[in-house]
C-alpha positions in Angstrom: 61.3 1.5 6.0 58.4 2.7 3.8 55.5 0.6 2.3 57.4 -0.2 -0.9 60.3 -1.6 1.1 57.8 -3.7 3.1 56.6 -5.4 -0.1 60.1 -5.7 -1.6 61.5 -7.4 1.4 58.5 -9.7 2.0 57.4 -11.3 -1.2 55.0 -13.7 0.7 53.1 -10.7 2.1 52.8 -9.1 -1.3 51.6 -12.4 -2.9 49.0 -12.8 -0.1 47.6 -9.4 -0.7 47.5 -9.8 -4.4 45.6 -13.1 -4.0 42.9 -11.8 -1.7 39.3 -11.7 -2.9 38.8 -8.3 -1.2 40.2 -5.1 -2.4 43.1 -3.9 -0.3 44.0 -0.1 -0.4 46.8 1.5 1.5 46.6 5.2 2.3 48.5 7.8 4.3 47.0 10.3 6.7 46.4 12.8 3.9 44.3 10.2 2.1 46.7 9.6 -0.7 46.6 6.1 -2.1 50.0 4.4 -1.7 49.3 1.0 -3.0 46.4 -1.2 -4.1 46.0 -4.9 -5.0 44.7 -6.3 -8.2 41.2 -6.8 -6.8 40.9 -3.1 -5.9 41.6 -2.2 -9.5 38.9 -4.6 -10.7 36.3 -3.3 -8.2 36.7 0.3 -9.1 37.5 -0.1 -12.8 41.1 1.2 -12.9 44.2 -0.1 -14.6 47.3 -1.3 -12.9 49.1 1.6 -11.0 46.5 4.1 -12.1 45.2 4.7 -8.6 48.6 5.1 -6.9 49.1 8.8 -5.9 45.4 9.7 -6.3 43.3 10.8 -3.3 41.1 8.1 -1.8 38.3 10.6 -2.4 38.2 9.6 -6.1 36.6 6.3 -4.9 33.9 8.1 -2.8 30.6 9.4 -4.2 30.4 13.2 -4.0 27.7 13.3 -1.4 30.0 11.4 1.1 33.3 13.1 0.4 33.1 15.8 3.1 32.1 13.3 5.8 34.7 10.8 4.6 37.5 13.4 5.0 36.7 13.7 8.7 36.5 9.9 9.0 40.1 9.7 7.8 41.3 12.4 10.2 39.6 10.6 13.1 41.0 7.2 12.2 44.6 8.4 12.0 44.3 10.3 15.3 43.7 7.0 17.0 44.2 4.1 14.5 42.7 0.8 15.4 41.2 -2.3 13.7 37.5 -1.8 13.1 34.7 -2.1 10.5 33.7 1.2 8.8 30.2 2.3 9.0 27.6 1.2 11.6 24.5 -0.9 12.0 21.9 -0.2 9.2 24.3 2.1 7.4 25.1 1.5 3.7 28.6 2.4 2.4 29.0 3.2 -1.3 32.0 3.2 -3.7 32.5 5.1 -7.0 33.8 3.4 -10.0 35.9 5.2 -12.6 33.0 5.2 -15.0 30.7 6.9 -12.4 28.9 3.8 -11.3 28.0 3.8 -7.6 27.9 0.4 -5.8 27.4 -0.8 -2.3 30.4 -2.1 -0.3 31.7 -3.0 3.1 35.0 -1.7 4.5 37.2 -3.0 7.3 40.0 -0.7 8.5 43.4 -1.6 9.9 46.9 -0.1 10.0 50.6 -0.7 10.0 53.4 1.3 11.5 56.5 2.0 9.4 59.6 3.9 10.3 58.2 7.0 8.4 54.5 7.0 9.2 51.3 5.2 10.1 49.6 3.7 7.0 45.9 2.9 6.9 44.6 -0.2 5.3 41.1 -0.6 3.9 39.7 -4.0 3.0 36.9 -3.5 0.5 34.2 -6.0 -0.3 31.6 -5.5 -3.1 28.2 -6.5 -1.6 26.1 -5.7 -4.7 24.9 -9.3 -5.0 24.0 -9.5 -1.3 22.3 -6.1 -1.4 20.2 -7.1 -4.4 19.2 -10.3 -2.6 18.3 -8.4 0.5 16.2 -5.9 -1.4 14.4 -8.8 -3.3 13.7 -10.4 0.1 12.3 -7.1 1.5 10.1 -6.7 -1.6 9.0 -10.3 -1.3 8.0 -9.9 2.3 6.0 -6.7 1.5 4.2 -8.7 -1.2 3.5 -11.5 1.2 2.2 -9.0 3.8 -0.2 -7.5 1.2 -1.1 -10.9 0.0 -2.0 -12.1 3.5 -4.0 -9.0 4.2 -6.0 -9.5 0.9 -6.7 -13.1 1.6 -7.8 -12.4 5.2 -10.1 -9.7 3.9 -11.6 -11.9 1.1 -12.1 -14.9 3.3 -13.6 -12.9 6.1 -16.1 -11.2 3.7 -17.2 -14.6 2.3 -17.5 -16.2 5.7 -19.6 -13.3 7.0 -21.9 -13.8 4.1 -22.3 -17.5 4.7 -22.8 -17.1 8.4 -25.3 -14.2 7.9 -27.5 -16.0 5.4 -27.3 -19.3 7.3 -28.6 -17.5 10.5 -31.5 -16.1 8.5 -32.4 -19.5 7.2 -32.2 -21.0 10.7 -34.0 -18.3 12.6 -36.7 -17.1 10.3 -39.4 -19.7 9.8 -41.6 -17.4 7.8 -39.2 -17.0 4.8 -40.8 -17.8 1.5 -39.4 -20.5 -0.7 -38.2 -17.9 -3.1 -36.2 -16.1 -0.4 -34.8 -19.4 1.0 -33.6 -20.3 -2.5 -32.1 -16.9 -3.0 -30.2 -17.1 0.3 -29.0 -20.6 -0.5 -27.7 -19.4 -3.8 -25.8 -16.6 -2.1 -24.3 -19.2 0.4 -23.3 -21.4 -2.6 -21.7 -18.4 -4.4 -19.7 -17.5 -1.3 -18.5 -21.1 -1.0 -17.3 -21.0 -4.7 -15.5 -17.8 -4.0 -13.8 -19.2 -0.9 -12.8 -22.3 -2.9 -11.2 -20.1 -5.6 -9.3 -18.1 -3.0 -7.9 -21.3 -1.4 -7.0 -22.6 -4.9 -5.2 -19.3 -5.6 -3.4 -19.5 -2.2 -2.1 -23.0 -3.1 -1.0 -21.9 -6.5 0.8 -18.8 -5.1 2.7 -21.1 -2.7 3.8 -23.4 -5.6 5.0 -20.6 -7.9 8.4 -20.3 -6.3 9.3 -24.0 -6.0 7.3 -25.9 -8.6 9.2 -27.0 -11.7 6.9 -27.1 -14.7 7.1 -28.3 -18.3 6.0 -25.8 -20.9 4.1 -27.0 -23.9 2.0 -25.5 -26.7 -1.2 -24.1 -25.2 -4.7 -25.0 -26.4 -6.1 -21.6 -25.5 -9.7 -22.2 -26.4 -9.9 -25.3 -24.1 -8.1 -23.4 -21.3 -10.5 -20.5 -21.6 -13.6 -22.8 -21.5 -12.2 -24.4 -18.3 -11.7 -20.9 -16.7 -15.2 -19.8 -17.6 -16.7 -23.0 -16.1 -15.2 -22.0 -12.8 -17.0 -18.7 -12.7 -20.3 -18.5 -10.7 -23.2 -19.3 -12.9 -25.1 -16.3 -11.5 -22.3 -14.1 -12.8 -21.5 -15.7 -16.1 -25.2 -16.0 -17.1 -25.6 -12.2 -16.9 -22.6 -11.6 -19.2 -22.2 -11.7 -23.0 -18.9 -13.4 -23.6 -17.4 -13.3 -27.1 -14.4 -15.6 -27.8 -12.2 -15.4 -30.9 -12.3 -18.6 -33.0 -8.5 -18.8 -33.1 -5.6 -17.8 -30.9 -2.0 -17.2 -31.6 0.2 -20.2 -30.8 2.3 -19.8 -27.6 4.0 -21.9 -25.1 3.3 -22.0 -21.3 1.9 -24.1 -18.6 -1.9 -24.7 -19.0 -2.9 -24.8 -15.3 -1.3 -21.5 -14.6 -2.6 -19.9 -17.8 -6.1 -21.0 -16.8 -5.7 -19.0 -13.6 -4.7 -16.0 -15.6 -7.8 -16.3 -17.8 -10.0 -17.0 -14.8 -9.0 -13.8 -13.0 -9.2 -11.6 -16.1 -12.6 -12.9 -17.2 -14.1 -12.9 -13.7 -13.0 -9.3 -13.1 -14.3 -8.3 -16.5 -17.7 -9.7 -15.6 -17.7 -8.2 -12.0 -16.6 -4.7 -13.1 -18.1 -4.6 -16.6 -21.1 -2.7 -17.6 -24.7 -3.6 -16.9 -25.0 -6.0 -18.5 -21.3 -6.9 -18.8 -20.0 -7.5 -22.3 -16.7 -9.4 -22.5 -14.5 -9.9 -25.5 -11.6 -12.4 -25.5 -8.9 -12.7 -28.2 -5.3 -12.5 -29.2 -3.0 -10.8 -31.6 0.6 -11.1 -32.8 2.9 -9.1 -30.5 6.4 -7.8 -31.1 9.8 -9.2 -30.2 8.7 -12.8 -30.2 5.6 -12.4 -28.0 1.9 -12.9 -28.6 -0.7 -10.8 -26.9 -3.8 -12.3 -25.2 -6.5 -10.0 -23.9 -9.8 -9.6 -22.2 -11.9 -6.5 -23.0 -14.7 -5.2 -20.8 -17.3 -2.5 -21.0 -16.9 -1.2 -17.5 -16.2 2.2 -16.0 -12.5 2.1 -16.9 -9.4 3.1 -14.9 -7.5 6.2 -14.5 -3.8 6.4 -15.5 -2.7 6.2 -11.9 -4.9 3.1 -11.3 -3.4 1.4 -14.4 0.1 1.9 -13.0 -0.8 0.5 -9.6 -3.2 -2.3 -10.3 -0.7 -5.1 -10.7 1.7 -3.7 -8.1 -0.3 -2.2 -5.2 -4.0 -3.0 -5.6 -4.8 -1.4 -2.2 -4.1 2.1 -3.8 -7.1 1.7 -6.1 -9.6 3.1 -3.7 -12.9 1.8 -2.2 -15.2 -0.2 -4.3 -12.6 -1.4 -6.7 -10.1 -3.4 -4.7 -12.4 -6.3 -3.8 -11.6 -9.2 -6.0 -8.7 -7.6 -7.9 -5.9 -7.5 -5.3 -5.5 -11.2 -4.8 -6.0 -12.4 -8.4 -3.9 -9.8 -10.3 -0.9 -10.1 -8.0 -0.9 -13.8 -8.8 -1.5 -13.2 -12.5 1.6 -11.0 -12.7 3.7 -13.5 -10.9 2.5 -16.4 -13.1 3.2 -14.6 -16.4 6.6 -13.4 -15.2 7.6 -16.9 -14.3 6.6 -18.0 -17.8 8.9 -15.3 -19.2 6.0 -13.0 -20.2 4.6 -9.8 -18.9 1.2 -8.2 -18.2 -0.4 -4.9 -19.2 -3.7 -2.9 -19.0 -5.1 -0.3 -21.3 -8.1 1.7 -20.2 -10.1 4.9 -20.7 -12.5 6.2 -18.2 -16.1 5.4 -19.1 -15.0 3.3 -22.0 -13.8 0.0 -20.4 -10.5 -1.7 -20.1 -8.3 -4.3 -21.8 -6.3 -6.5 -19.6 -3.7 -8.4 -21.5 -0.7 -10.8 -21.0 2.1 -11.6 -23.3 3.7 -15.0 -23.8 6.6 -16.2 -26.0 5.4 -17.3 -29.4 6.2 -20.6 -30.9 9.1 -20.3 -33.4 8.4 -21.9 -36.7 10.9 -22.7 -39.5 
């Protein structure tokens, strides 16, 4: 009795195989496909009966075909029920159109009067693999985020402790020096407060549901500037456009975006810093909002890395950027927008974000 006879004589077995959510592929010891179920055709993009008679190698990416041939020989030399692959290995399938996708395979077999027939149960794990990769990426971001927070908080705490010790232990300090140290302590306190605020915001981004409304950009920008240290903002010339393109979003989050952009423009601008803030109509239903500085500018490599991996930017530039810009990107993405930076060395930078425009009749 061969495989076709098995199916003909046992309709319930055939119906069961056809109804399975996994692909089921039957092959002989030469690797020829004897039978497949409907799900197998769907997984690999073939029409009914098209796979029958082809080599199982047509479903294997080229780089794995040589190894797969030896796997088949080893299996048929001592057939047994087992999963294919091993811990931390990734198996891949090849669709008819050339698409490669991740899968899991469990092997089994049946004995007929003519031969041993191998059975492969195939599961598409594309969705699971994508979720796992997203989780890995998320964990890497959290590690970098935690490192940046620890660095920032440690730096500000050292400043507070150091200047406090000077005030406590040096009775001969002039009033001018004492006031200067107290202002530095106050500035570090503000910075720590902003770091904690950003930590709380970062924690809410994944779970908080928000209502998007039309944004009053001028008011939001004023609120952001009010949060910046007076010692820093008083040194800067800040020019704000009288009008902004209408867009929708969530005001508290957009305030955080403006705060980070403007604060960085002041910190890393020229001496004295000159900051320009404005907007323009974007393309494809987006409006562009931007902050221009007169700083030293960024290289092309820095522009590519600054929102993704701020630690690659080098000494002297990471401080203050890493924490804020990672949050900016996450905020704007959650509001269905995107971020960008344009820069030329020695000519300053333009940090921008894009938000959906308000559609009008």
